[in-house]
Backbone as JSON, one array per atom type, in Angstrom:
{
  "sequence": "XXXXXXXXXXXXXXXXXXXXXXXXXXXXXXXXXXXXXXXXXXXXXXXXXXXXXXXXXXXXXXXXXXXXXXXXXXXXXXXXXXXXXXXXXXXXXXXXXXXX",
  "N": [[-22.41, -13.75, 25.9], [-19.95, -10.91, 25.85], [-18.62, -8.04, 23.77], [-15.62, -8.73, 24.56], [-15.02, -10.92, 24.29], [-14.25, -12.29, 21.9], [-12.3, -12.61, 21.2], [-9.94, -14.99, 19.4], [-10.67, -14.9, 16.52], [-11.54, -11.86, 16.05], [-8.7, -10.8, 15.39], [-7.98, -11.48, 12.84], [-10.37, -11.29, 11.29], [-10.42, -8.29, 11.23], [-8.17, -8.3, 9.61], [-8.49, -9.03, 7.17], [-10.82, -7.48, 6.42], [-10.06, -5.28, 5.29], [-9.99, -4.56, 2.56], [-12.4, -4.09, 1.52], [-12.1, -0.9, 2.19], [-10.33, -0.63, -0.15], [-10.58, 1.12, -1.79], [-10.87, 3.5, -0.61], [-8.2, 3.32, 0.39], [-6.58, 3.78, -1.81], [-7.41, 6.22, -2.98], [-6.25, 7.44, -0.79], [-3.34, 7.07, -1.71], [-2.92, 8.76, -3.59], [-3.38, 11.0, -2.31], [-1.2, 10.53, -1.28], [0.99, 10.9, -3.69], [0.72, 13.44, -4.01], [1.76, 14.68, -2.62], [4.41, 13.81, -3.0], [4.35, 15.29, -5.48], [4.54, 17.84, -4.82], [7.46, 17.77, -3.37], [9.08, 17.6, -5.69], [8.73, 15.28, -7.65], [7.32, 14.71, -10.33], [6.6, 12.52, -11.57], [5.76, 10.31, -10.48], [2.94, 8.62, -9.41], [-0.57, 7.55, -8.1], [-0.9, 4.96, -8.69], [1.42, 4.02, -9.12], [1.95, 4.0, -6.33], [0.49, 2.94, -4.9], [1.11, 0.08, -5.86], [3.53, -0.14, -4.37], [3.24, 0.03, -2.14], [1.75, -2.32, -1.65], [3.57, -4.75, -2.33], [5.26, -4.02, -0.19], [3.83, -4.51, 1.82], [3.3, -7.3, 4.05], [2.22, -10.48, 4.56], [-0.69, -10.39, 6.42], [-2.45, -7.84, 7.48], [-4.26, -5.1, 9.38], [-6.54, -2.6, 8.43], [-5.82, 0.06, 9.5], [-2.95, -0.34, 9.61], [-2.27, -0.41, 6.92], [-3.6, 1.87, 6.09], [-1.07, 3.05, 7.45], [1.08, 2.71, 6.26], [0.75, 3.33, 3.82], [0.51, 6.45, 4.21], [3.83, 6.74, 5.71], [5.37, 5.83, 3.82], [8.41, 6.9, 2.66], [10.02, 8.38, 0.21], [12.61, 7.37, -0.93], [11.75, 5.07, -0.06], [10.2, 4.14, -1.98], [12.1, 4.53, -4.2], [13.57, 3.26, -3.93], [12.77, 0.77, -4.16], [11.59, 0.98, -6.54], [13.91, 1.36, -8.33], [14.76, -1.37, -7.31], [13.21, -3.22, -9.04], [13.35, -2.47, -11.52], [15.97, -3.17, -12.04], [15.6, -6.32, -11.38], [14.28, -6.26, -14.13], [11.57, -6.44, -13.86], [8.83, -4.01, -13.96], [6.72, -1.54, -13.15], [4.77, -1.5, -14.53], [4.31, -4.15, -15.32], [4.01, -5.03, -12.97], [1.46, -4.04, -12.18], [-0.14, -5.43, -13.97], [0.35, -8.16, -12.89], [-1.17, -7.78, -10.1], [-3.87, -7.92, -11.15]],
  "CA": [[-20.19, -12.97, 25.64], [-19.66, -9.32, 25.98], [-17.82, -8.24, 23.05], [-14.61, -8.76, 24.07], [-14.92, -12.19, 24.23], [-14.58, -12.5, 20.32], [-10.84, -13.59, 21.17], [-8.87, -14.87, 18.21], [-11.42, -14.14, 15.67], [-11.22, -10.31, 15.48], [-7.71, -10.15, 14.52], [-8.35, -12.31, 11.23], [-11.43, -10.49, 10.55], [-9.56, -7.16, 10.79], [-6.97, -7.9, 8.69], [-9.63, -9.29, 5.96], [-11.35, -6.22, 6.1], [-9.32, -4.15, 4.73], [-10.44, -4.76, 0.81], [-13.72, -3.44, 1.81], [-11.89, 0.01, 1.85], [-9.51, -0.18, -1.35], [-11.07, 2.32, -2.54], [-10.68, 4.76, 0.16], [-6.76, 3.31, 0.26], [-6.15, 3.93, -3.52], [-7.31, 7.84, -2.94], [-4.76, 8.05, 0.36], [-2.44, 7.13, -2.42], [-3.19, 9.9, -4.26], [-2.69, 12.25, -1.48], [0.91, 10.87, -1.17], [1.36, 11.38, -4.79], [0.42, 14.7, -4.43], [2.74, 14.7, -1.16], [5.48, 13.43, -3.86], [4.77, 16.24, -6.26], [5.67, 19.31, -4.1], [8.63, 17.85, -3.12], [9.4, 17.69, -7.0], [8.73, 14.16, -7.92], [6.41, 14.46, -10.85], [6.06, 11.05, -12.21], [4.92, 9.58, -9.64], [1.38, 8.34, -9.7], [-0.9, 6.57, -7.03], [-1.29, 3.54, -9.13], [2.61, 3.29, -8.44], [2.5, 3.9, -5.07], [-0.49, 1.2, -4.38], [1.3, -1.14, -6.05], [4.62, -0.48, -4.14], [2.83, -0.48, -1.01], [1.05, -3.75, -2.04], [3.97, -5.39, -2.46], [5.9, -4.2, 0.77], [3.04, -5.3, 2.49], [3.87, -8.62, 4.28], [1.2, -10.96, 5.71], [-2.35, -9.84, 6.9], [-2.2, -6.55, 8.44], [-4.77, -4.53, 9.68], [-6.49, -1.31, 8.1], [-4.7, 1.03, 10.15], [-1.96, -0.78, 9.15], [-2.27, -0.58, 5.58], [-3.18, 3.26, 6.12], [0.26, 3.34, 8.25], [2.23, 2.49, 5.42], [0.8, 4.67, 2.86], [1.31, 7.3, 5.02], [4.84, 6.68, 5.92], [5.8, 5.54, 2.37], [9.14, 8.07, 1.89], [10.26, 8.78, -1.24], [13.66, 6.79, -0.7], [11.72, 3.2, 0.27], [9.52, 4.31, -3.54], [12.6, 4.98, -5.3], [14.29, 1.58, -3.71], [11.81, -0.36, -4.58], [11.57, 0.92, -7.96], [14.87, 0.81, -8.7], [15.17, -3.22, -6.92], [12.64, -3.8, -9.7], [14.25, -2.41, -12.8], [17.1, -4.53, -12.04], [15.03, -7.72, -11.86], [13.65, -6.04, -15.26], [10.26, -6.08, -13.3], [8.55, -2.69, -14.66], [5.63, -1.34, -12.61], [3.01, -1.64, -15.78], [4.38, -5.81, -15.45], [3.29, -5.72, -11.31], [0.19, -4.13, -12.15], [-0.76, -6.94, -14.44], [0.28, -9.78, -11.76], [-2.35, -8.15, -9.2], [-5.13, -8.32, -11.54]],
  "C": [[-21.16, -11.41, 25.26], [-18.84, -9.4, 24.49], [-15.72, -8.07, 23.0], [-14.22, -9.88, 24.13], [-14.72, -13.27, 22.96], [-13.0, -13.58, 20.08], [-10.25, -13.88, 19.61], [-9.3, -14.42, 16.55], [-10.93, -12.55, 14.68], [-9.77, -10.31, 14.78], [-7.39, -10.16, 13.0], [-9.07, -11.51, 10.45], [-11.13, -9.03, 10.07], [-8.64, -7.45, 9.34], [-7.46, -8.36, 7.15], [-10.39, -8.05, 5.52], [-11.3, -4.9, 5.71], [-9.59, -3.73, 2.96], [-11.59, -4.0, 1.37], [-13.36, -1.9, 1.27], [-10.38, 0.53, 1.17], [-9.14, 0.71, -1.73], [-10.66, 3.88, -2.1], [-8.89, 4.57, 0.18], [-6.06, 4.22, -1.07], [-6.48, 5.58, -3.34], [-6.5, 8.41, -2.15], [-3.77, 8.23, -0.64], [-2.36, 8.24, -3.51], [-3.05, 11.34, -3.48], [-1.07, 12.04, -1.57], [1.22, 10.78, -2.03], [1.62, 12.59, -4.59], [1.67, 15.51, -3.51], [4.16, 14.77, -2.31], [5.99, 14.84, -4.64], [5.19, 17.25, -6.06], [6.53, 19.29, -3.59], [9.48, 17.6, -4.63], [9.5, 16.68, -7.89], [7.68, 14.14, -9.33], [5.42, 14.15, -11.33], [5.7, 10.56, -11.63], [3.62, 9.75, -9.47], [0.65, 7.8, -8.23], [-1.24, 5.56, -7.64], [0.05, 3.05, -8.66], [2.81, 3.19, -7.01], [1.62, 3.06, -4.62], [0.28, 0.17, -4.64], [2.8, -1.36, -5.21], [4.26, -1.01, -2.27], [1.8, -2.07, -0.58], [2.19, -4.97, -1.62], [5.36, -4.96, -1.04], [4.97, -4.36, 2.11], [3.34, -6.27, 2.82], [2.73, -9.16, 4.94], [0.07, -10.06, 5.79], [-2.07, -8.74, 8.03], [-3.97, -6.0, 8.51], [-5.0, -3.35, 9.08], [-5.66, -0.11, 8.52], [-3.53, 0.65, 10.04], [-1.39, -0.27, 7.72], [-2.38, 0.8, 5.82], [-2.03, 4.02, 6.57], [1.04, 3.3, 6.96], [2.22, 2.69, 3.93], [0.91, 5.73, 3.4], [3.05, 7.88, 5.22], [5.84, 6.41, 4.84], [7.0, 6.85, 2.13], [9.36, 7.71, 0.29], [11.48, 8.04, -1.29], [13.27, 5.32, -0.79], [11.36, 3.17, -1.49], [10.47, 4.37, -4.5], [13.38, 3.41, -4.99], [13.75, 0.98, -4.37], [11.33, -0.25, -6.08], [12.6, 0.83, -8.9], [15.67, -1.21, -9.0], [14.5, -3.81, -8.59], [12.75, -3.42, -10.8], [15.45, -3.02, -13.29], [16.74, -5.83, -12.29], [14.71, -7.35, -13.39], [11.84, -5.96, -14.98], [9.8, -4.34, -13.16], [7.21, -2.46, -13.55], [4.28, -1.97, -13.43], [3.22, -3.29, -15.35], [3.62, -5.76, -13.76], [1.78, -4.96, -11.25], [-1.0, -5.13, -13.02], [-1.08, -7.82, -13.88], [-0.9, -9.33, -10.92], [-3.26, -8.14, -9.96], [-5.75, -9.54, -11.37]]
}
């Protein structure tokens, strides 16, 4: 059996493998928070970005999709997420507690 015959199990395995890189993804969120600080949004933390990306990512996705979700997150999406949660009475601290 060659490497091309693994078929249906490979996407499922790839979707679960991202958890091994969670620390790296959080560092990527640090870089994204630094980008937002350059735009004048000094109060956005990497932790808040991580919560936003986790909530916006639906289903089982692979590592490259997680990376893309962090890097393509724009300030409008983040502010919309934060505003909608504020209207619902859910604040990022509550989201963090729920993710533990």
